[in-house]
N, C-alpha and C positions, 0 to 999 in steps of 0.2 A: 035199032042198036047201032048199025055200022054209021048211020047218018050221025048219030051223037059223038061217036069216036072221031069221025072225021071233022065234025064240027068243032070238037075240044082241040084237036090237033091244029086246025086252022086258026083258032083264037090264040093258041100259043105261038104259032109261027108269025103272025100278023103282030102280036104285041111284042115279040122278042125283036122283030124287025125295026118297030117304032121306038124301042127303048133307047139307042143312042140319040135320036132326035130329041126325045123328051128330056134325056140328060143334058144335051147341049143348051136347050131351052131354060133349063133350071139353072145351069151354070151362068147363063147371060143374065138371068134374073137376079142372080146372087151378086153379080157385078154390076148391075143396072146398066148394062151396055146398050141402051136403046138408041143412043146416038142423038137424043134430043137434050141439049143443054148440058150442065154439068152433072155427070154421073156421081151418085151416092151409093156407097157400098151398104149392104144389109149386114148388120153385125148382131151379135148375142144369140139369143134364143130363136129369134126369127130366121137366122142364118142356118141354125141347126135344123129346124123344122123344114125349111125350105130344102135343105141338102138331103133329107131323108125321104123326100117325095119321089124320087127315082126309086128307091127300094120299095116304097109302098105301091108304087105303079107296077113293078116287077112282081111283087107279092100278089097283087090283084089279078094280073094277067094270069099267073101260075094257077091260082086258086079258082078262077073262072074256068079255065081249059080242064084242070083235073075234075072240078065239079060237074062239067057237062059230060066228061067221059064216064064218071061213075054213074050218072043217071043211065046212060046207055048201057053200062054192064049190069046195072041192077034191073032194067027192064028184061034183059035177056036172061036173066037167072044166074048169071055168073058170080054175082056178088050179093 
């Protein structure tokens, strides 16, 4: 039980720590700032989906951490 709770918090901690890096890389991909040749911007629906990738990443990290903690609570009989 305690291992699952700690594991859930570790997943959330690592995921939240990496969220700004993920956001910066996505912002760079939207501007295509690779530094190779002439950069072209991504526009339209592709830009919207790419911009929402940070949100999906954060939701996945939160869902995973909560899921692991819930399994620990269920195994202990508290939930």
